[in-house]
NUZA-924056 format. One line per field, with one value per residue (C-alpha): x negated, y, z; residue in three letters; residue number from 1. Coordinates in steps of 0.001 Angstrom, whole numbers, always signed. Each point is the difference from the previous one (the first is absolute). Example, Ala and Ser with C-alpha at 12.3 -4.5 7.8 and 13.67 -1.06 7.14 Angstrom:
BEGIN
X = [-12300:-1370]
Y = [-4500:+3440]
Z = [+7800:-660]
code = [ALA:SER]
pos = [1:2]
END
This chain:
BEGIN
X = [+109402:+3145:+2547:+1878:+3089:+2284:+2701:+1745:+2416:+3471:+1268:+878:-2350:-2829:+190:+414:-3091:-2055:+871:-769:-3352:-872:+737:-2332:-2736:+364:-3154:-2092:+332:+2124:+1640:+3078:+2206:+2281:+2046:+1338:+2878:+2118:+3768:+791:-1638:-1052:-3126:+623:-2904:+55:-3142:-760:-3039:-811:+878:+1925:+2862:+602:+371:+2410:+2088:+59:+1221:+2995:+1403:-34:-2824:+1210:+542:-2571:-1696:-3090:-1779:-3507:-1280:-3118:-1588:-2508:-3264:-853:-3003:+933:+2471:+1174:+2485:+3419:+3230:-854:-3390:+1498:+439:+1771:-823:+1975:-90:+2039:+3152:-204:+59:-3394:-988:-3493:-1608:-3784:-2790:-3504:-1451:+150:-3409:+724:+3400:-1070:-935:+3224:+2120:-1446:+612:+3583:+719:-1035:+2467:+2782:+195:+782:-1505:+1746:-2423:-3675:-706:-2217:+2746:+2450:-2033:+991:+3785:-643:-2602:+2463:+2663:-2306:-1154:+3536:+917:-2683:-80:+2107:+898:-396:-2392:-2298:+308:-982:-3107:-1044:+498:-2263:-2765:+123:-393:-3405:-324:+1926:+3617:+2576:+2910:+3710:+2364:+3743:+1821:+3542:-1483:-672:+2427:-556:-3758:-2495:-3560:-3054:-3782:-3032:-3499:-1835:+3154:+1697:+3310:+1715:+3166:+2395:+1962:+3578:+2854:+1899:-2753:-3533:-1355:-3104:-2050:-3402:-214:+1339:+1502:+2675:+1385:-215:+3595:+1177:-2603:-3390:-604:-2278:-2076:-3014:-822:-3624:-1523:+720:+3252:+3474:+3301:+3494:+2702:+3440:+3224:+370:-3233:-2330:-3182:-3032:-3438:-2428:-3696:-49:-3544:+581:+3798:+123:+2624:-1208:+1463:-247:+810:+2663:-1581:+1643:-628:-1409:+2074:+3565:+1790:-38:-3789:+523:+2259:-818:+975:+839:-2984:+368:-1958:-1831:-3332:+926:+1046:-3106:-2401:+1666:-342:-3802:-269:+2020:-1967:-3229:+1571:+1374:-3352:-1827:+2673:-1216:-3377:-1643:+772:-378:-3190:-1334:-2784:+1312:+1599:+2065:+1248:+1949:+113:-3783:-283:-21:-3005:-1945:-2903:-165:-109:-3191:-1851:+1403:-2709:+2007:+3603:+1657:+3202:+2439:+3075:+1885:+1164:+512:-1138:-3264:-603:+769:-2585:-2579:+585:-355:-3361:-1344:+1511:-1268:-3482:-397:+1514:-768:-3069:+1395:-549:+3317:+944:+3433:+1249:+3152:+1785:+898:-3720:-1280:+1814:-1826:-3508:-2636:-1871:-1545:+1787:-1170:+1637:-1302:+2233:+3506:+2625:+2387:+3171:+2086:+3569:+3107:+2437:-2209:+1207:-2402:-760:-3576:-892:+1512:-2096:-3098:+671:+550:-3349:-1999:+1771:-2595:-2876:+436:+626:+1935:+3193:+1443:+3017:+1466:+3650:+3197:+2545:+309:+256:-1259:-2142:-3312:+846:+464:-2995:-2625:-1735:+677:+948:+1694:+3506:+484:+3423:+937:+3535:+1661:-1456:+2453:-1429:-2111:-2892:-1543:-348:+238:-1602:-3252:+92:+703:-2718:-2654:+1066:-304:-3364:-1221:+1055:-1624:-3265:+53:+548:-2752:-2358:+167:+280:-3552:+490:-401:+3345:+1917:+1819:+484:+1699:+2294:+955:+535:+2350:+2205:-106:+726:+3827:+292:-2456:+2020:+3079:-1934:-791:+3627:+1076:-1796:+2229:+1684:-3363:-1351:+3137:-696:-3484:+1279:+2503:-2808:-1654:+3056:-469:-3632:-908:-3239:-1488:-3379:-349:-3431:-1488:-3156:-534:+3366:+1469:-873:+2441:+2511:-372:+697:+3170:+1119:-407:+1941:+2923:+235:-14:+2321:+2920:-581:-1492:-2784:-3334:-2264:-3445:-1920:-3769:-2821:-792:-3687:+907:+1332:-3162:-35:+2981:+3181:-1124:+462:+3762:+312:+1734:+2828:+2600:-1763:+343:-1964:+1197:-3016:-188:-2385:+569:-2565:-3026:-3697:+666:+2483:-2563:-814:+3674:+196:-2653:+2144:+2916:-2239:-912:+3665:+1019:-2882:+1609:+3446:+1428:+2706:-640:+2435:-1893:+686:-2102:-103:+1787:-2267:-2210:-463:-2545:+2377:+2827:-2134:-987:+3330:+2951:+2300:-871:+1868:-1405:+18:-738:-3557:-704:-2878:-1305:+979:+3663:+303:+1243:+3198:+856:-1172:+2171:+3106:-917:-517:+3214:+1963:-1702:+801:+3535:+765:-1532:+2162:+3246:-619:-121:+3293:-1533:+1143:-2741:+1245:+65:-2720:+153:-1732:-1020:+1144:-449:-1201:-2189:+611:-1419:-3376]
Y = [-91171:-1297:+2546:+200:+2089:-190:+2077:+172:+2755:+1259:-211:-3176:+900:-2417:-2097:+3065:+1653:-3181:-568:+3633:-339:-3253:+1601:+2863:-2570:-1961:+1657:-1934:-3300:-2960:-3222:-382:+2027:-630:+1621:-1033:+1857:-349:+396:-241:-3059:-1954:+529:-404:-680:+763:-732:-29:-707:+2819:+3687:+1871:+365:-3756:+491:+2891:-2171:-2813:+2374:+1078:+3296:+1622:-541:-1853:+2236:-424:+2160:-2240:-1274:-990:-638:-1018:-218:-2867:-329:-3690:-1085:-3266:-1907:+634:+2760:-1488:+748:-2325:+1640:+3499:+2008:+361:-3254:-1271:-2487:-3183:+1452:+3189:+2195:+1602:+1579:+1183:+1928:+119:+1591:-1396:-3442:-2172:-1655:-2636:-986:-3627:-452:+1687:-2000:-3289:+998:+1046:-3133:-2123:+2004:-1000:+3038:-564:+2098:+561:+2328:-84:+3399:+992:+2383:-2728:-822:+3402:-515:-3469:+1372:+2696:-2638:-2093:+2877:+1391:-3278:+311:+3792:+2347:+2116:+96:+2952:-2269:-2709:+2575:+974:-3603:-817:+2878:-1343:-3294:+1530:+378:+1946:+3015:+941:+2671:-1640:+719:-2182:-7:-2453:-684:-384:+3773:+1356:+3622:-117:-281:-1222:+959:-360:+916:-1446:+612:+698:+3424:+885:+3368:+1073:+2309:+2073:+911:+1569:-3303:-2601:-1147:-1446:-2194:-411:-1028:+3142:+3548:-86:-2354:+2623:+3093:-149:+275:+1940:+1713:-384:-2959:-1660:-2055:-3096:-976:-3467:-1962:+1886:-1408:+1823:-791:+2146:+437:+477:+3539:+1006:-76:-2022:-952:-562:-2126:-745:-3790:-177:+2197:-350:+3801:+2174:+2173:+3387:+753:+3398:+137:+1067:+1500:-1505:+2531:-1099:-1083:-2748:+1922:-489:-3755:-86:-330:+3658:-533:-2207:-3569:-1412:+1041:-612:+2270:+2686:-375:+151:+3238:+1393:+68:+3805:+654:-2708:+1884:+3290:-1525:-1578:+3332:+2374:+2005:-1709:+2206:+3589:+1585:+2031:-1514:-2535:-1331:-3426:-371:-3444:+612:-3705:-27:+3133:-1895:-2092:+2716:-186:-3794:+141:+2062:-3050:-2620:-1606:-2930:-474:-3381:+136:-2880:-530:-2498:-23:+3392:+1754:-1956:+1280:+3550:-616:-930:+3361:+1569:-1714:+1750:+3319:+25:-1226:+2452:+3076:-503:-2222:-2441:-3730:-1782:-3635:-1218:-3337:-1956:+51:-3675:-875:+2723:-1308:-3343:+1374:+292:+3268:+2714:+3260:+3123:+3167:+1811:-2177:+1047:-2477:+1417:-2052:+677:-1275:+1270:-1483:+290:-3502:-2209:-2926:-605:+3681:+166:-3039:+1763:+2975:-2311:-1640:+3153:+737:+296:+912:+3742:+269:+3040:-1316:+2056:-620:+1009:-1045:+1120:-1117:+2429:-1751:-3313:-2394:+1016:+3672:-680:-2340:+2317:+2861:+2430:+5:+1568:-594:-314:+1707:-1924:-699:-3431:-2472:-2821:-1814:-2918:+934:+3121:+3014:+3372:-1426:-590:+3529:+1481:-2081:+1016:+3646:-193:-1770:+2825:+2524:-2054:-236:+3763:+692:-2406:+1697:+3259:+2031:-1028:-1806:+1971:-1376:+1101:+2992:-1667:-2941:+2233:+1899:-3272:-1322:+3039:-681:-3745:+103:+1760:-2481:-2866:+1461:-49:-3692:-830:+1796:-2751:-2734:-756:-198:-2314:-2133:-507:-1232:-2211:-1675:-1412:-1646:-1280:-3579:-278:-2570:+1614:+3481:+1344:+3436:+1656:+3251:+1482:+1865:+1623:-1941:-3315:+84:+1521:-3080:-2263:+1924:-8:-3767:-454:+2070:-2015:-3390:+1118:+994:-1613:-3340:+314:-1293:+3037:+570:+3155:+125:+2487:+632:-660:-3585:-905:-1858:-1896:-2182:+1834:+342:-3777:+476:+2520:-916:+1382:-1101:+1488:+3803:+2439:+3176:+2324:+3101:+2488:+3539:+2790:-722:-748:-3750:+205:-1006:-3178:-970:+780:-2693:-2483:+740:-607:-3420:-854:+1123:-1997:-3116:+801:+1272:+2710:+3092:+2415:+2975:+2896:+2981:+3736:+2206:+686:-3095:-765:-2767:-1947:+497:-1708:-2845:-964:-1738:+2169:+3166:+1729:+3349:+1998:+3727:+1083:-517:-627:-3542:-42:+766:-2081:-3116:+1883:+694:-3374:-1704:+1636:-1266:-3562:+84:+1077:-2649:-2800:+1323:+1:-3453:-1394:+1663:-1172:-3529:+605:-357:+1580:+2564:+936:-3541:-2127:-3696:-1398:+3434:+2230:+3710:+5:-3002:-379:-3524:-1503]
Z = [+74426:+1750:+1155:+3318:+752:+3042:+1635:+3356:+912:+691:-3582:-1903:-2861:+765:-3149:-2219:+1514:-225:-3670:-822:+1757:-1747:-3358:+941:+683:-3242:-1339:+2547:-1833:+1150:-1190:+2237:+2328:+2939:+2725:+3404:+1623:+3118:-412:+3712:+1491:-3096:-2121:-3722:-2370:-3729:-2053:-3711:-2143:-2419:+165:+2684:-2462:+263:+3757:-546:-2319:+2561:+2736:-2085:-1234:+3445:+2515:+3109:+3025:+2725:+2581:-12:-3097:-1081:-3505:-1869:-3427:-89:-1918:+224:+2054:+1719:-2148:-3537:-867:+794:+1802:+2867:+530:-172:+3196:+2409:+1791:+2964:+2832:-460:+1594:-2064:+3095:-670:-3337:-910:-2861:-119:-2018:+342:+600:+3127:-128:+2661:-1392:-642:+3653:+1153:-2428:+1220:+3621:-669:-2040:+2980:+2088:-2418:-2272:-3672:-2792:-3318:-1825:-985:+1548:+2897:+1161:+1020:+3106:+1442:+464:+1411:+2419:+1043:+506:+2171:+2196:+272:+1658:+2666:+519:+2067:-3036:-3754:+431:+2005:-2668:-2623:+1964:+535:-3672:-1033:+2220:-1932:-3467:-1686:-3212:-1246:+367:-444:+1749:+382:+2046:+670:+2217:+1218:+3501:+27:-2629:+1009:-480:-2854:+652:-2056:+244:-2022:-393:-3263:-2003:+50:+1637:+271:+1813:-1830:+2523:-972:+2042:+19:+353:-812:-3234:+158:-3180:-1279:-2153:+520:-3508:+1359:+2392:-2200:-1181:+3611:+1961:-149:+3751:+672:+2703:-1062:+2030:+600:+106:+3187:+592:+412:+221:+1273:-1611:+1558:-1945:+1376:-1778:+2989:-266:+2088:-1516:+2010:-486:-86:+1430:+3046:+426:+343:-1670:-2885:-867:-3741:-1454:-2714:-3297:-3087:-3425:-2443:-2992:-686:-1897:-3301:-113:-228:-3084:-3698:-530:-3666:-866:-1236:+2952:+3143:-1691:-2903:+2477:+2147:-2941:-1095:+3526:-399:-472:+3165:+1812:-675:+1101:+3203:+897:-385:+1305:+2991:-142:-2618:-990:-3445:-158:+3209:+409:+3301:+368:+3153:+983:+3172:+828:+430:+2134:+3308:-1075:-1812:+2489:-202:-3802:+199:+1380:-2390:-2147:-1399:-1111:-505:-2041:+479:-2144:-2174:-3622:-1592:+3179:-205:-3521:+1134:+2717:-2636:-1684:+3451:+436:-3105:+1095:+3590:-864:-2886:+1635:+3705:-143:+2573:-703:-556:-403:-1010:+1255:-590:+3322:-323:-27:+2304:+3044:-226:-532:+2711:-451:+2176:+816:+1729:+1285:-3072:-2234:-1013:-1140:-2608:-502:-3121:-361:-1769:+2496:+3063:+907:-1996:+2315:-1145:+285:+3487:+949:-1349:+2287:+2961:-708:+786:+3284:+2733:-2334:+414:-3736:-1208:-1611:-2857:-2199:-3331:-93:-1656:+2596:+2892:+3358:-1375:+2011:-1559:+482:+3711:+399:-1487:+1792:-2835:-3643:-2985:-1292:-3760:-3:-3153:+1217:-226:-2490:-696:-3029:+1194:-2299:+1477:-2283:+1727:+3167:-1915:-1374:+3434:+1659:-2547:+334:+3802:-262:-2245:+2641:+2738:-1956:-548:+3701:+999:-2479:+2035:-3232:-893:-3326:-3256:-1254:+3101:-1482:-3383:+1644:+2028:-3151:-1837:+2690:-640:-3744:+240:+289:-3364:-1524:+1453:-1714:-3284:+484:+802:-3172:-1940:+1420:-3340:-1794:+2704:-351:-3712:+805:+2806:-2353:-2109:+3012:+1880:-1231:+1102:+2636:+1142:+390:+1067:+1619:+95:+1260:+1471:+3250:+852:-2914:+1620:+2949:-2422:-2195:+2980:+827:-3647:-220:+3238:-1296:-3209:+1696:+2826:-2198:-3424:+1182:-2574:+1249:+359:+1478:+794:-475:+177:-3676:+647:+953:-3452:-1035:+3301:-755:-1030:-3632:-357:+246:-2802:-3240:-2140:+2562:+3041:-55:+2160:+1678:+193:+2205:-1628:+1220:-450:+2190:-432:-296:-2872:-2611:+1904:+4:-3730:-341:+1904:-2299:-3018:+1468:+516:-3496:-1524:+1467:-1347:+3287:-223:+2140:+1621:+1389:+2337:-1027:+352:-2522:-2963:+306:-3708:+530:+2221:-2490:-2662:+2332:+1588:-1632:+2112:+1908:+2828:+1081:+3208:+348:+769:+3696:+2370:+267:+3674:-712:-3168:+1937:+870:-3651:-1327:+2636:-1463:-3472:+1239:+2029:-3067:-2136:+2468:+484:-3727:-505:+2807:-1111:-3564:+1394:+1833:+3470:+3268:+574:+3482:+1371:-1611:+796:+3082:+1296:+2836:+619:+3569:+860:+3723:+385:-890]
code = [MET:CYS:GLY:ILE:VAL:GLY:TYR:ILE:GLY:LYS:LYS:SER:VAL:GLY:VAL:GLU:ILE:VAL:ILE:ASN:GLY:LEU:GLN:ALA:LEU:GLU:TYR:ARG:GLY:TYR:ASP:SER:ALA:GLY:VAL:ALA:TYR:ASP:ASP:GLY:GLY:THR:ILE:HIS:ILE:VAL:LYS:GLN:GLN:GLY:ARG:VAL:GLN:ALA:LEU:VAL:ASP:ALA:LEU:GLY:LYS:LYS:PRO:PRO:LEU:SER:ARG:THR:ALA:ILE:GLY:HIS:THR:ARG:TRP:ALA:THR:HIS:GLY:ALA:PRO:SER:THR:ILE:ASN:ALA:HIS:PRO:HIS:THR:ASN:SER:GLU:GLY:THR:ILE:ALA:VAL:VAL:HIS:ASN:GLY:ILE:ILE:GLU:ASN:TYR:VAL:GLU:LEU:ARG:GLU:ARG:LEU:THR:LYS:LEU:GLY:TYR:THR:PHE:VAL:SER:ASP:THR:ASP:THR:GLU:VAL:ILE:PRO:HIS:LEU:LEU:ASP:TYR:TYR:ALA:GLY:VAL:SER:ALA:SER:PHE:ALA:GLU:ALA:PHE:VAL:GLU:THR:LEU:THR:GLN:LEU:ARG:GLY:ALA:TYR:GLY:LEU:LEU:VAL:THR:THR:THR:ARG:GLU:PRO:ASN:LYS:LEU:PHE:ALA:ALA:ARG:LEU:GLY:SER:PRO:LEU:VAL:LEU:GLY:ILE:THR:PRO:HIS:GLY:VAL:ILE:VAL:ALA:SER:ASP:PRO:ASN:ALA:VAL:LEU:SER:PHE:THR:LYS:ASP:VAL:VAL:TYR:LEU:ASN:ASP:HIS:GLU:ARG:VAL:VAL:ILE:GLU:ARG:ASP:GLY:THR:TYR:ALA:VAL:THR:ASP:HIS:ARG:THR:ALA:LYS:LEU:VAL:ASP:HIS:ALA:ILE:GLU:THR:LEU:GLY:TYR:ASP:ALA:THR:ALA:THR:THR:HIS:ALA:GLY:TYR:THR:SER:PHE:MET:ASP:LYS:GLU:ILE:HIS:GLU:ALA:PRO:GLN:THR:ILE:ARG:SER:ALA:THR:MET:GLY:ARG:ILE:LYS:PRO:GLY:SER:SER:GLU:VAL:LYS:LEU:GLY:GLY:LEU:GLU:ASP:VAL:ARG:GLU:GLN:LEU:ARG:TYR:ILE:ASP:ARG:ILE:VAL:ILE:VAL:ALA:CYS:GLY:THR:SER:TYR:TYR:ALA:GLY:LEU:VAL:GLY:GLU:TYR:LEU:ILE:GLU:GLU:LEU:ALA:GLY:ILE:PRO:VAL:GLU:VAL:GLN:GLN:ALA:SER:GLU:PHE:LYS:TYR:ARG:ALA:GLU:PRO:PHE:SER:ARG:SER:THR:ALA:LEU:LEU:ALA:ILE:SER:GLN:SER:GLY:GLU:THR:ALA:ASP:THR:ILE:ALA:ALA:ILE:ASN:LYS:VAL:GLU:GLY:TYR:GLY:VAL:LEU:LYS:LEU:GLY:ILE:VAL:ASN:ALA:VAL:GLY:SER:THR:ILE:ALA:ARG:MET:THR:ASP:ALA:GLY:VAL:TYR:CYS:HIS:ALA:GLY:PRO:GLU:LYS:ALA:VAL:ALA:SER:SER:LYS:ALA:PHE:ILE:ALA:GLN:VAL:THR:VAL:LEU:THR:LEU:MET:ALA:LEU:GLN:LEU:SER:LYS:ASN:ALA:HIS:PRO:LEU:HIS:GLN:GLN:LEU:ILE:ASP:GLU:LEU:PHE:ALA:LEU:PRO:ALA:LYS:ALA:GLU:ALA:VAL:LEU:ALA:GLN:SER:ASP:ALA:ILE:LYS:LYS:ILE:ALA:LEU:SER:TYR:ALA:LYS:CYS:ARG:ASP:PHE:LEU:TYR:ILE:GLY:ARG:ARG:TYR:GLY:TYR:PRO:SER:SER:LEU:GLU:GLY:ALA:LEU:LYS:LEU:LYS:GLU:ILE:SER:TYR:ILE:HIS:ALA:GLU:GLY:PHE:ALA:ALA:GLY:GLU:MET:LYS:HIS:GLY:PRO:LEU:ALA:MET:ILE:ASP:LYS:ASP:PHE:PRO:THR:PHE:ALA:ILE:VAL:THR:HIS:ASP:ASP:LEU:ALA:GLU:LYS:THR:TYR:GLY:ASN:ILE:GLU:GLU:ILE:ARG:ALA:ARG:GLY:GLY:PRO:VAL:VAL:ALA:ILE:GLY:THR:VAL:GLY:ASP:LYS:GLN:LEU:ARG:ASP:LEU:ALA:ASN:ASP:LEU:ILE:THR:ILE:PRO:GLU:THR:LEU:GLU:GLN:THR:ALA:PRO:ILE:LEU:THR:ALA:ILE:VAL:MET:GLN:LEU:PHE:ALA:TYR:HIS:VAL:ALA:THR:THR:LYS:GLY:LEU:ASP:VAL:ASP:LYS:PRO:ARG:ASN:LEU:ALA:LYS:SER:VAL:THR:VAL:GLU]
pos = [1:2:3:4:5:6:7:8:9:10:11:12:13:14:15:16:17:18:19:20:21:22:23:24:25:26:27:28:29:30:31:32:33:34:35:36:37:38:39:40:41:42:43:44:45:46:47:48:49:50:51:52:53:54:55:56:57:58:59:60:61:62:63:64:65:66:67:68:69:70:71:72:73:74:75:76:77:78:79:80:81:82:83:84:85:86:87:88:89:90:91:92:93:94:95:96:97:98:99:100:101:102:103:104:105:106:107:108:109:110:111:112:113:114:115:116:117:118:119:120:121:122:123:124:125:126:127:128:129:130:131:132:133:134:135:136:137:138:139:140:141:142:143:144:145:146:147:148:149:150:151:152:153:154:155:156:157:158:159:160:161:162:163:164:165:166:167:168:169:170:171:172:173:174:175:176:177:178:179:180:181:182:183:184:185:186:187:188:189:190:191:192:193:194:195:196:197:198:199:200:201:202:203:204:205:206:207:208:209:210:211:212:213:214:215:216:217:218:219:220:221:222:223:224:225:226:227:228:229:230:231:232:233:234:235:236:237:238:239:240:241:242:243:244:245:246:247:248:249:250:251:252:253:254:255:256:257:258:259:260:261:262:263:264:265:266:267:268:269:270:271:272:273:274:275:276:277:278:279:280:281:282:283:284:285:286:287:288:289:290:291:292:293:294:295:296:297:298:299:300:301:302:303:304:305:306:307:308:309:310:311:312:313:314:315:316:317:318:319:320:321:322:323:324:325:326:327:328:329:330:331:332:333:334:335:336:337:338:339:340:341:342:343:344:345:346:347:348:349:350:351:352:353:354:355:356:357:358:359:360:361:362:363:364:365:366:367:368:369:370:371:372:373:374:375:376:377:378:379:380:381:382:383:384:385:386:387:388:389:390:391:392:393:394:395:396:397:398:399:400:401:402:403:404:405:406:407:408:409:410:411:412:413:414:415:416:417:418:419:420:421:422:423:424:425:426:427:428:429:430:431:432:433:434:435:436:437:438:439:440:441:442:443:444:445:446:447:448:449:450:451:452:453:454:455:456:457:458:459:460:461:462:463:464:465:466:467:468:469:470:471:472:473:474:475:476:477:478:479:480:481:482:483:484:485:486:487:488:489:490:491:492:493:494:495:496:497:498:499:500:501:502:503:504:505:506:507:508:509:510:511:512:513:514:515:516:517:518:519:520:521:522:523:524:525:526:527:528:529:530:531:532:533:534:535:536:537:538:539:540:541:542:543:544:545:546:547:548:549:550:551:552:553:554:555:556:557:558:559:560:561:562:563:564:565:566:567:568:569:570:571:572:573:574:575:576:577:578:579:580:581:582:583:584:585:586:587:588:589:590:591:592:593:594:595:596:597:598:599:600:601:602:603:604:605:606:607:608:609:610]
END
């Protein structure tokens, strides 16, 4: 969601670094941007509604020189998108500036208290209570550092927080609780950001902060991290990012989404590389080695995730139950954390998240603390919160994904879930070797699907003006239909729903007419004939049908108004290929409508608040 970038150091490049970082975080979704910088005793604030470019224009041809600067891209929660609600926020005298990700849940109580003390508020945000609180405690504390600590104790909710003040011009203050922060270490200073992508242009050396940690950074590049609960210093190792800034550019494509869809073949290769060997039946997931003995006693797996990761989890449910024979249930993390249900030590919790920072999924993991539950993770972002919270897990290795609508993350997650199901099966399932062989064959088959992009675009053009769409599938095709519907509504703003095809007679059929098309997933499996019957029912009521089928399916060609084919594959791996088709379809519908596919309205890439 919102993005934070700050710099303190020996060079007067603070504003330049902050703007560069904010531009790197534009993919996260935002509605306004702002920067605060110190030019030698005075904090200047520049804020603009809209894109970062508007902020750049307001700053002038050359960025102001400053050795301390903080910046922010805001995704509105409290208060409408506007310049006055944009960050940074300050105290009344403008001597303290704050940027904040997250939500301060007790802001109404704090605001009322501060108002009685004579403080005046100018925005509708929850964040504005923070600079006023800092101002109040600075007046009654021995140092600003003490005021910072006391302020943190007053805040309930989630925050990634960055503070600069003229009272301590050679220091930058930061804290984290439920919203990510990373330090980028450079030879001339320290960059603080909510996402490693913001520091990549300047350094690959990073330090990840954990929840309940605060840090004071000096201008000479030294810093001290403290656990806010124990007041003890924490020593974090410096880690090296495994990719560089070139991985976060369009690289010749028209958009990040276009690029990321076309990275599907490499995504599959990266997710399987080193984990399976040609001609071998062994699956080796190094991230699970330390819990191999515990996995032997697991008799129930609960998968928690949100959005696209949730739908990948539904595919994983089919895979693990079919191949490994372990009962699985998939729950939306946002609901799971509020449920009261029994757990035992023979249960494993599997959290799936692209960013590894999804607030609801983190809360789901926190919920099972103390139960003795084995906590596993499937994440893409190395060093992310979920990666550090879980006992063991598997990285997707998909590389950066910058389009808000997830594409290669889904493909990587389903690939990893296939590998996990195979490892849990202990080589016992009859399809074991076939699936391993098929995973090697999938990248080439993904290339064949991508080669149909122009043909899919022609089909998409004829449906771009539709207001509604139904997606249907059976068994593995059912979670695929949910993901396909999500992609279409995310980036084209067409109302779309995914249903199990067997549910058509139980309500959805009432919606069908000539203006309500259906996207049917009917790959080769033993349920195809039943889905043919559903298509017949839809066509009998005048409903147009776009179908995904397997090459050579003559019956489906006769039934559907439009047919898109995928190469022959196993039912268990079909969701990976059908996902590429549905991503291309949604992409072409959205671009035909002239929409920004990378930054769909009202959405954010990494959902770090409830």
